[in-house]
N, C-alpha and C positions, 0 to 999 in steps of 0.2 A: 602452690605457684610462684614465682618471682614477679608481680606485677609490675616490676618498675624494667627499663627496657634496658636491654644491654645496650654496648657500644656501637653493635653490626646491627638490632635491632631499633635504635635510633637512626642511626644514618637511613636504612629503609623505609619508618616513618616519616622520615624529610621528604624523601623522596616520592612516595606514596602524594603525601600531601601538595608538595608542588605540582606535583600531575594533575590532582582533582582540583586546587585551585586554578591550574590554566584550564580545564576543559570541561569540570562539570558547569558553570555558568550555564555553557550552550544549551543545554537540556531541559535546566531549571523552569517550574514555570515563571512566565513573566510578569504576569497580572492576575487579578482575579477574575478576570473574565476567560480564562484558558480554560478549559473542561479537562479537570484531573482525575476524572475517573478513568479507573484502571481500564475500561475498555472501548475509553471513547477513542476514537480513530486518531485525534490528537496526539492522546495519551500515549497509544502503542506505538506510534512516528516515533516521539521521543524518546520512546523506552528501547525502540529497535537501535535506535542511533547512537543510544547510550551504550548498549549493549555492544555494537560493534567497535564504538573507540576502544572499550577495554580489552576486548578480545586482540584488535589487531594490537593494544600497548602491550598484548601478554596478562592481563590483569583479570583476564575471563574465569580462568581456573588455575591460580598460582604454582597448586602441587600439583597439576597434572603435567603429563610429556609434552613437548614442544611440539608433536603432531596434532595433538587436538588441540592447540591454542594457551597451553599453559608455558611456564618456564622452569618446569623442574626445581619447583621452592618449596620451602617448607611450610610446615601448617601454620605456626609463628606468625608470616609473612604476610601468607592467607587471613590469619585474624587482626594483623595490624591495618593489611589494606579495607577489610570491611570494616573498622572503627571509623578509621578516613573517611571510607563512604558516606557515612551513617550522620557526618557534619552534614552534608549538603540534601537536600529536597531533591534527590535524583530520583527519577520512574523505574526504578526497579523492580516494584511488586508484581508485573504482568510474569518474572520470570523466576519467581520462586521456587514455586512447583517444578518445574523445569530442569531449572539448575540445581533446586537444592536436595530433589527426590529421585527425579526421573533419571536424569545425567550419570548422579553415581549408579544408579540400579543398570545403567546400560554400558556402563564401564566394567561393570560388576562380574555381568551375565550374558551380554550380547556378542552376536559372533562377531568376528573380524566384520564381517560386512558391511552389518548393522553398526558399527562403531565408526567404519569410514561413510557410512552413508547418510548418520544421523548426525553424530558428536559435533563432529564442526560447524553445523549450521544451527544446532542446538542453541551451543556456548555463543556464537557471532550473532544470537538473535532473530536470524534468519526464520526461525519455526518457533511458536509458542508451542506445549506442552498442557497437556490435563493429564489429571488421574482418576479413573474410572471404577473404583472399587464398591462405593457403596451403592444398595438399592432399597426399593422399599421396604422388603421385610430382610436386610440382610444390613443394618448399620455398626452398632457395635458387636453382632458377631457376623463378620463379613465372611467368614468361609460358609455360611448357610447359603450363599450366593444361587440364583436361578438362572441368571443368565447362562445360554449353551452356546456353544461351537461346538460345530458337528463337521466331519472331515468330509469334503467331496474331493476327490483327486488332490491335485496340489492346493486346493485351496483348502479353509474354514468358512463355515458360514453361522455368523454371527446372529440370534435372537435374543431379546429379552430387554430388560432395562433398566438405567443405571441414575442414580439422583445425588442431586448435594454436588453436583461435582462444578471447580470453583473455576471459571474461566472457560470451562467448554465452548460458549457464542463464540469467543474469540482465539479459537486454539486449533492448529493443523494437523496435530499428531495428539494420540492419547495413549496411554499405556492401562489395558484395560484386563481382566480376571473373568474366564468364565468357566463353568464347567463342561466340563469334558469326557467324565467317564461316570453317570450318578450312581454308579455299584459299587463304585470306591466310596470308603469315612468320606467326610465331607473335605476334610483339610488336602486329601490324594488325590482326589479326581479334579483341579481345578487346572488349567493352563492359562499363562499372559500371553498376551499378544499384542502389537505395537498396530492401532490401527490409524485410520485414515480420517481424521472426524468430517472433512467434506463429501466420502465417499460415499454413492448412492443407498440409500436405507437409512443414513444417520440422520434422524427429527432433534433438533434441539430446543427447549424449550425454558427461557430464564424462567426465577423462581423470584416473586418479585418480594423483598423482606421490608420489615415496619420502619426502619432505616432508609427508606425510599428507592433503596438502591437492588441490583439484581445480577450479585456477583455468582451468585451458585444457579445449575441449572438443572433440570432434566434430562434426561436424553435417551431416545427410542432407537434400538436396531432391531431394523427390520429386514432378513436376510441380507444381509452385510458382509461381502466376500471379503476375506483376508487371506493374501498368500502364503504359503506354510513358510517361506523366510521369513515371514513376519513373526514366526514363533519365539515369545523371548525365555529362554531358558528352556526348560526340558519339557516336553509333554509331558502333563497328568503332578508337574513339579510347580505349578506356580505359585503357591501358599510359599515355597520358598525364595522367591523373586519379589512376593507382595512384602515378606517380612523383611528384605532389603531396604523395599520402598518406604515402608511403615517407622521403621527404626529409623533414615536417616530423616523423615518427616518430624517423629516427634524432638530430634535433638536439632534439629531447624527451627521449632516454635518454639522449644522450652528453652534455649540457648537466644531467643531472643528477634529470631526470623518471623515472627507472627503471635499469635495468642490475641489478638484483637488490641491490644494495647495501643493506643493512638494517644492518647493523652500519657502523659509522665508522671510521674510525680515532683520535678523543675517545674511542669506547665503547673501543677495546684498549686505549690505554692506562690510563684507569681502570682498567681489568680487570687489567693488567700491576702495576699499583700496589697494587690489592685482593689480588691474589695473591702481594704481593712478589715477583714477579719483573721490575720493572722495574730492579736491579741486574744481572740476566746480561749480559753483554754481546753474547751473540749475540742475545737479545730486543730488545735495544735497538737494536742496528743494524737487526733486521727492521725493527722500529718506526719507526724514521728513515727508510729505504728508503720505507717505505707512503704516511709522512707527503709525501716528495717528491710520489712518483708523485700524489698524490690532491691535491696541491695544483698540479701539472705537469694534471694533469684540470681541475680548476677552473679554471684560465687558458685551458685549449683551449674550453672551454664558454664562457667570456668574446670569444674573438674571436665566432662564434656571433653570440650574444648583441649583439657590439659591431653587426655586420653589420647584423642583425633594426631595432637603432636606426637605422641611415643606411636601412632604406626595401630592404635586401636580401631577396631571395628563397631560403629555406634550401638550401643546395647538396651538392654531393656528399663536403664538407670535413666534414661531419655523421658523416662515416664513421669518421674517425680519434677523436674523442670516444666513440663507441659500442665500436670495439675497446678502447681502452684501461681504458675501462670496464669492459669485462667482463674483463678481465686484473686489475683492481684486486679486484673482488670476488671472483675465486677464491682469491685472496693475501691478501685479510683475510679469507676464512671460514674458510682455512686454517691461517693463527696464531691465529685467534680461538680453535679448538679445542684447538691443540696449549697456550696456554697454560689451559685449563681441562681438559684430560684429558677421562674417562669421561665426569664429571658432564654434561658437553654432549650428550652420547645420550643418559643418563638423563633429562636433559629438568627438572632442577633449576629451582626459579622463577629464581635470578637467573643462567642459564645456558643458559634455553631459547631466546631468542633467537641464541645466539650456534650451536648447535648448527645450528637455521634457516638461518643465513647462508651456510653452508659448503651444505646440501642445495639450498638455490636459486641459489646461484653457477653450476651448467651452465646451465640455461636463461639467463644472461646471454649466453653464447658464442654461444644458437640466433634469440633472440628480436630479431625486428627485422631479420634478415639474422645469416646467421653470421659467424664470425671470417674464413673463407676470402673470404665472399663479399665484406665489408669491405675486404681485402685490397684484394682487384683493382678496386674501386670507388678506393680511396687510389692506388695505383697506376699505373690507366690514365685517371681524370679528376682528379687533382689533380698527380701525377708527370712526368703526361703521357708514360707508359711503353708500348709498344706493346701492342695487345690482344691477348688471348688469340684464336687462329684459332675459325672459329667453323664448324662444317661441316652447320647449319643454315640461313646466310643464304641469302637468293632463294629458298628454298624454302616451300612450301605445310607449313602445321605438318600438316595430313592427312599427307603423304609424309615426315616427319621418323619414321624407326623409334621404335621404343620399347616398353619391355616389356608384358605384358599384364596 
């Protein structure tokens, strides 16, 4: 990949930068008193305002068709816009799942009616979406899920529990996968649905985290009715839909769209200089090591972006970036707290984010697939190593032994 802008790309970058400088300040948090928590009402209002501004200017999904709010642009144009957007503290996190994972799934497998009903509103920020995959007994092995959907005339009735659902408490809709044929193998008896998060029978309970936040929730479904028109993809073929979503998720995380890195290597270098620790040879060595790893992480992300620029669908290689990103997040948080000491825990104004970076790091090793799952994917599907033995292969989901 050529990292230098062509003449055409440079012109596009200037257009994006000018637009950002004119519009971004209107939605950036103005004072320390502003509530910047993703689920806070003030944050969501600014996030929706920002997304609407991007949509109206044709920046919501640059590569997409104009009918969905795009401009039939190139992947490189989308990448450049994202780079320029990252220079501003704009409230975009609430839409990471909807825009980065679910919107591409809807566009890939949704019916024309579903696309017409949801995509424009999703891209314009009128709707927030979440992803309902993990369960208490189906985390790393998502296909073991036991939440059921039973057909009842022109409707399906959903019962069960999902967990670790990011943003469930402020989402309007969700993509959920359910067991629809318990007599089929576990990967084959699954169907994906679009579910209204405000529907009767949906109960959302936020989970308190050790960093003081509650960005994840457990969600209970008690006889929740979903119209047959909300089936996403084909009945009993929901695993293919889920894979489409997961591949986009890991590329988004692995290329810098997530992974828990709230503190950057540049922040740490500045912090070391401020604390006069930059002359300590051990500190310098750790900073240099992390700088190298973050650069490699960036290049790994560029591989995925290069593939996307050539029209390739995200593949298993996205797991490489996701795995390395989680490791970097922990290393950054550990060194950050080491530089600041107890003040990071006390929460001084200039070190609060440092303490948060360490407390958020463990989530990076789980969200979007655990490290162990990523290693299996890399080994089997990237390196071509022998697959792990499966005792449930060729066995119906109903017949697979499981704990009560």
